[in-house]
C-alpha positions as a Markdown table, in Angstrom:
| # | Residue | x | y | z |
|---|---|---|---|---|
| 1 | Met | 156.8 | -196.4 | 29.2 |
| 2 | Ser | 156.4 | -193.4 | 31.6 |
| 3 | Arg | 155.7 | -193.8 | 35.3 |
| 4 | Ala | 152.1 | -192.4 | 35.0 |
| 5 | Ala | 151.3 | -195.0 | 32.3 |
| 6 | Arg | 152.6 | -197.9 | 34.4 |
| 7 | Val | 150.5 | -196.7 | 37.4 |
| 8 | Gly | 147.5 | -196.4 | 35.2 |
| 9 | Ala | 148.0 | -199.9 | 33.7 |
| 10 | Phe | 148.4 | -201.3 | 37.3 |
| 11 | Ile | 145.2 | -199.6 | 38.5 |
| 12 | Ile | 143.2 | -200.8 | 35.4 |
| 13 | Gly | 144.6 | -204.4 | 35.9 |
| 14 | Ala | 143.7 | -204.4 | 39.6 |
| 15 | Leu | 140.2 | -203.2 | 38.9 |
| 16 | Ala | 139.8 | -205.9 | 36.2 |
| 17 | Ile | 140.9 | -208.6 | 38.7 |
| 18 | Leu | 138.5 | -207.1 | 41.4 |
| 19 | Val | 135.5 | -207.1 | 39.0 |
| 20 | Ala | 136.3 | -210.7 | 37.9 |
| 21 | Gly | 136.5 | -211.8 | 41.5 |
| 22 | Ile | 133.1 | -210.2 | 42.3 |
| 23 | Phe | 131.5 | -212.0 | 39.4 |
| 24 | Ile | 133.1 | -215.4 | 40.4 |
| 25 | Val | 131.9 | -215.0 | 44.0 |
| 26 | Gly | 128.5 | -213.6 | 42.8 |
| 27 | Gly | 128.1 | -216.7 | 40.6 |
| 28 | Lys | 128.7 | -219.0 | 43.5 |
| 29 | Gln | 126.2 | -217.2 | 45.7 |
| 30 | Tyr | 123.7 | -216.7 | 42.8 |
| 31 | Leu | 123.8 | -212.9 | 43.1 |
| 32 | Phe | 123.6 | -212.3 | 39.3 |
| 33 | Thr | 121.4 | -215.2 | 38.2 |
| 34 | Pro | 117.6 | -215.6 | 38.5 |
| 35 | Thr | 116.7 | -217.5 | 41.6 |
| 36 | Tyr | 113.7 | -218.5 | 43.6 |
| 37 | Arg | 113.4 | -219.2 | 47.3 |
| 38 | Leu | 112.3 | -222.3 | 49.1 |
| 39 | Asn | 112.3 | -223.4 | 52.8 |
| 40 | Ala | 112.5 | -226.6 | 54.7 |
| 41 | Lys | 111.9 | -227.2 | 58.4 |
| 42 | Phe | 114.2 | -229.3 | 60.5 |
| 43 | Gly | 114.2 | -230.4 | 64.2 |
| 44 | Ser | 118.0 | -230.1 | 64.2 |
| 45 | Val | 120.5 | -228.7 | 61.6 |
| 46 | Val | 123.7 | -230.3 | 63.0 |
| 47 | Gly | 126.0 | -227.4 | 62.2 |
| 48 | Leu | 124.5 | -226.2 | 58.9 |
| 49 | Asp | 125.6 | -222.6 | 58.4 |
| 50 | Thr | 124.2 | -219.7 | 56.4 |
| 51 | Gly | 125.6 | -219.8 | 52.9 |
| 52 | Ala | 125.9 | -223.6 | 52.9 |
| 53 | Glu | 125.7 | -225.4 | 49.5 |
| 54 | Val | 122.4 | -226.7 | 48.3 |
| 55 | Arg | 122.5 | -229.7 | 45.9 |
| 56 | Val | 119.8 | -231.1 | 43.7 |
| 57 | Gly | 120.6 | -234.6 | 42.6 |
| 58 | Gly | 124.2 | -234.1 | 43.7 |
| 59 | Val | 124.6 | -230.9 | 41.5 |
| 60 | His | 125.3 | -227.5 | 43.1 |
| 61 | Ser | 122.0 | -225.6 | 42.5 |
| 62 | Gly | 121.8 | -223.0 | 45.2 |
| 63 | Thr | 122.9 | -221.7 | 48.6 |
| 64 | Gly | 121.4 | -221.6 | 52.1 |
| 65 | Arg | 120.2 | -218.0 | 52.6 |
| 66 | Thr | 119.3 | -218.1 | 56.3 |
| 67 | Val | 118.9 | -220.5 | 59.2 |
| 68 | Glu | 116.1 | -219.2 | 61.5 |
| 69 | Leu | 115.7 | -220.4 | 65.0 |
| 70 | Pro | 112.1 | -221.1 | 66.1 |
| 71 | Ser | 110.2 | -218.7 | 68.3 |
| 72 | Lys | 108.9 | -221.6 | 70.5 |
| 73 | Pro | 110.6 | -224.8 | 71.6 |
| 74 | Thr | 107.9 | -226.9 | 69.9 |
| 75 | Asp | 108.6 | -225.3 | 66.5 |
| 76 | Lys | 111.2 | -226.4 | 64.0 |
| 77 | Ile | 114.3 | -224.6 | 62.6 |
| 78 | Val | 113.6 | -223.1 | 59.2 |
| 79 | Val | 116.2 | -223.2 | 56.5 |
| 80 | Trp | 115.7 | -220.7 | 53.6 |
| 81 | Met | 117.4 | -221.5 | 50.3 |
| 82 | Asp | 118.0 | -219.6 | 47.1 |
| 83 | Leu | 117.8 | -222.0 | 44.2 |
| 84 | Asp | 118.7 | -221.6 | 40.5 |
| 85 | Arg | 115.6 | -221.3 | 38.3 |
| 86 | Ser | 116.8 | -224.2 | 36.2 |
| 87 | Ser | 116.0 | -226.5 | 39.1 |
| 88 | Arg | 112.4 | -225.4 | 39.2 |
| 89 | Asn | 111.2 | -228.2 | 36.9 |
| 90 | Ile | 113.0 | -230.9 | 38.9 |
| 91 | Ile | 112.0 | -229.9 | 42.5 |
| 92 | Lys | 108.3 | -230.6 | 43.2 |
| 93 | Gln | 106.1 | -230.3 | 46.2 |
| 94 | Asp | 106.9 | -233.9 | 47.1 |
| 95 | Ser | 110.7 | -233.4 | 47.0 |
| 96 | Ile | 112.5 | -234.0 | 50.3 |
| 97 | Ala | 115.4 | -231.9 | 51.8 |
| 98 | Thr | 118.0 | -233.6 | 54.0 |
| 99 | Ile | 121.1 | -232.3 | 55.6 |
| 100 | Glu | 124.2 | -234.3 | 54.6 |
| 101 | Thr | 127.9 | -234.2 | 55.3 |
| 102 | Glu | 130.7 | -234.3 | 52.8 |
| 103 | Gly | 132.8 | -237.3 | 54.0 |
| 104 | Leu | 133.0 | -238.1 | 57.7 |
| 105 | Leu | 134.0 | -234.7 | 59.0 |
| 106 | Gly | 133.2 | -232.4 | 56.1 |
| 107 | Asn | 130.9 | -229.4 | 55.6 |
| 108 | Glu | 127.2 | -229.8 | 55.9 |
| 109 | Tyr | 125.0 | -229.1 | 52.9 |
| 110 | Val | 121.3 | -229.4 | 52.0 |
| 111 | Ala | 120.5 | -232.2 | 49.5 |
| 112 | Ile | 117.1 | -232.0 | 47.8 |
| 113 | Ser | 115.6 | -235.1 | 46.0 |
| 114 | Phe | 113.9 | -235.0 | 42.7 |
| 115 | Gly | 110.2 | -234.7 | 42.8 |
| 116 | Ser | 107.8 | -237.1 | 41.0 |
| 117 | Ala | 107.0 | -236.4 | 37.4 |
| 118 | Asn | 103.4 | -235.6 | 38.0 |
| 119 | Gly | 104.0 | -233.7 | 41.3 |
| 120 | Ala | 102.9 | -230.1 | 41.7 |
| 121 | Asn | 105.4 | -227.4 | 41.0 |
| 122 | Val | 106.9 | -225.4 | 43.9 |
| 123 | Val | 106.1 | -221.8 | 44.2 |
| 124 | Asp | 108.6 | -219.0 | 45.1 |
| 125 | Gly | 108.6 | -218.8 | 48.9 |
| 126 | Gly | 107.1 | -222.2 | 49.3 |
| 127 | Ser | 108.0 | -225.1 | 51.5 |
| 128 | Ile | 109.2 | -228.7 | 50.9 |
| 129 | Gly | 109.3 | -231.7 | 53.2 |
| 130 | Ser | 112.4 | -232.7 | 55.2 |
| 131 | Glu | 114.0 | -235.6 | 56.9 |
| 132 | Pro | 116.0 | -235.4 | 60.1 |
| 133 | Pro | 119.8 | -235.3 | 59.5 |
| 134 | Leu | 122.0 | -238.2 | 60.3 |
| 135 | Glu | 124.2 | -237.2 | 63.3 |
| 136 | Ile | 127.7 | -238.6 | 63.4 |
| 137 | Ser | 127.8 | -238.4 | 67.2 |
| 138 | Ser | 124.8 | -240.7 | 67.6 |
| 139 | Leu | 126.5 | -243.2 | 65.2 |
| 140 | Ile | 129.7 | -243.1 | 67.3 |
| 141 | Lys | 127.7 | -243.8 | 70.4 |
| 142 | Lys | 126.0 | -246.8 | 68.8 |
| 143 | Ala | 129.3 | -248.1 | 67.5 |
| 144 | Asn | 130.8 | -247.8 | 71.0 |
| 145 | Gly | 127.8 | -249.8 | 72.4 |
| 146 | Ile | 128.4 | -252.5 | 69.7 |
| 147 | Leu | 132.1 | -252.6 | 70.5 |
| 148 | Asp | 131.4 | -253.0 | 74.2 |
| 149 | Ser | 129.0 | -255.9 | 73.6 |
| 150 | Ser | 131.4 | -257.6 | 71.2 |
| 151 | Gln | 134.2 | -257.4 | 73.8 |
| 152 | Glu | 131.8 | -259.1 | 76.3 |
| 153 | Ala | 131.2 | -261.8 | 73.6 |
| 154 | Val | 134.9 | -262.3 | 73.1 |
| 155 | Lys | 135.4 | -262.7 | 76.9 |
| 156 | Asn | 132.6 | -265.3 | 77.0 |
| 157 | Val | 134.1 | -267.2 | 74.1 |
| 158 | Thr | 137.5 | -267.1 | 75.7 |
| 159 | Gln | 136.1 | -268.5 | 79.0 |
| 160 | Ala | 134.2 | -271.2 | 77.1 |
| 161 | Thr | 137.4 | -272.2 | 75.3 |
| 162 | Ala | 139.2 | -272.4 | 78.6 |
| 163 | Asn | 136.5 | -274.6 | 80.1 |
| 164 | Leu | 136.6 | -276.9 | 77.0 |
| 165 | Asp | 140.4 | -277.1 | 77.3 |
| 166 | Ser | 140.2 | -278.2 | 81.0 |
| 167 | Ile | 137.5 | -280.8 | 80.2 |
| 168 | Ser | 139.6 | -282.2 | 77.3 |
| 169 | Thr | 142.6 | -282.3 | 79.7 |
| 170 | Lys | 140.6 | -284.3 | 82.3 |
| 171 | Ile | 139.3 | -286.7 | 79.6 |
| 172 | Asn | 142.9 | -287.3 | 78.4 |
């Protein structure tokens, strides 16, 4: 095989890999599939980034398009999501969006619950309800408080045991 043929084969192979990579990334970001857009408003998004995964019933069904800060302190943060059209019959006006974490320290994603069977369909550009996210830092603070109070209880039990021991010694 001549040098020019090897260079040509290499270029064609590299272009094929590049095109396949674009379609793989595009499929994950829903660039080449029909989608519709929804939003949900949150008081806090606890580290949710643009491009975050959106799951409907635990199945990857979209991506987070943008996270918009409010214009006033009293407003909420708006998360816009691009969703696969196949989820349109499952997500209804009464569906709820929550921000969840994969594992204890994993990535944040948006989880959307199924709507009721007789609920109204969502429209492109529409909004669904949301629940505030569970913040790991607040759980750690609560756990620290519980540990502190349990240490006090252990100290009290130890002191009571010592008192009972001295009383039983005096009785003997």
